[in-house]
C-alpha positions, -999 to 999 in steps of 0.1 A, spaced: 245 -685 303 251 -677 266 253 -714 258 220 -721 274 203 -693 255 218 -705 223 207 -741 230 171 -729 237 171 -709 204 183 -739 184 157 -762 200 129 -737 193 140 -731 157 147 -768 148 112 -778 139 109 -749 115 142 -757 98 130 -793 90 100 -782 71 105 -790 34 94 -769 4 57 -771 -4 49 -792 -35 19 -788 -59 2 -809 -85 -2 -794 -120 -34 -773 -123 -64 -789 -139 -68 -768 -170 -98 -788 -184 -123 -761 -172 -101 -732 -184 -102 -716 -218 -72 -724 -240 -58 -692 -255 -29 -703 -277 1 -726 -281 36 -714 -287 71 -729 -287 102 -716 -269 138 -725 -262 143 -736 -226 172 -760 -232 203 -744 -246 219 -778 -254 190 -789 -277 187 -770 -310 156 -751 -318 124 -743 -298 118 -776 -281 95 -765 -253 57 -763 -260 38 -736 -240 0 -739 -238 -17 -708 -224 -50 -709 -205 -72 -684 -187 -94 -691 -157 -126 -674 -148 -108 -653 -122 -85 -639 -148 -55 -660 -138 -33 -670 -167 -17 -705 -165 11 -715 -189 19 -752 -191 54 -760 -203 59 -795 -218 89 -813 -234 85 -845 -253 49 -848 -242 55 -844 -204 47 -814 -184 79 -801 -169 67 -768 -155 38 -744 -152 35 -707 -144 7 -686 -131 1 -649 -131 -29 -626 -128 -41 -599 -151 -64 -584 -125 -58 -553 -104 -45 -574 -75 -14 -584 -94 2 -614 -77 32 -615 -99 47 -643 -121 52 -676 -103 70 -706 -119 65 -742 -106 89 -769 -118 88 -807 -116 124 -811 -104 124 -849 -100 100 -861 -127 75 -873 -101 46 -850 -110 51 -828 -80 59 -792 -87 79 -767 -65 79 -730 -68 113 -719 -81 130 -685 -84 132 -679 -121 153 -657 -144 146 -650 -180 167 -680 -191 154 -708 -170 161 -743 -182 139 -774 -183 149 -799 -156 177 -824 -163 154 -855 -158 133 -845 -188 161 -845 -213 
């Protein structure tokens, strides 16, 4: 009886386990106000501040930061400065295909290996 129940649970859960992580395109920042550009170090093996960060603000108060390396966007982040704080979210192009996935980030995140 336990084997039958286990088999039913596995069959019910299987479709949900096969769902891949959601992917996103980089946001269209053309209609957003550009705030500033800075440089940062997101590749420990490359000397200096090699990553360009362009900050934008949308009409809804959301801040978008575009991270680029050698002219290619490798990541973007989003956060809100309004009362309904959604928190900081980082999306990274893990394969170099222009599709971004949300990643868990620490303070020392690194640009993806494909971009180096």
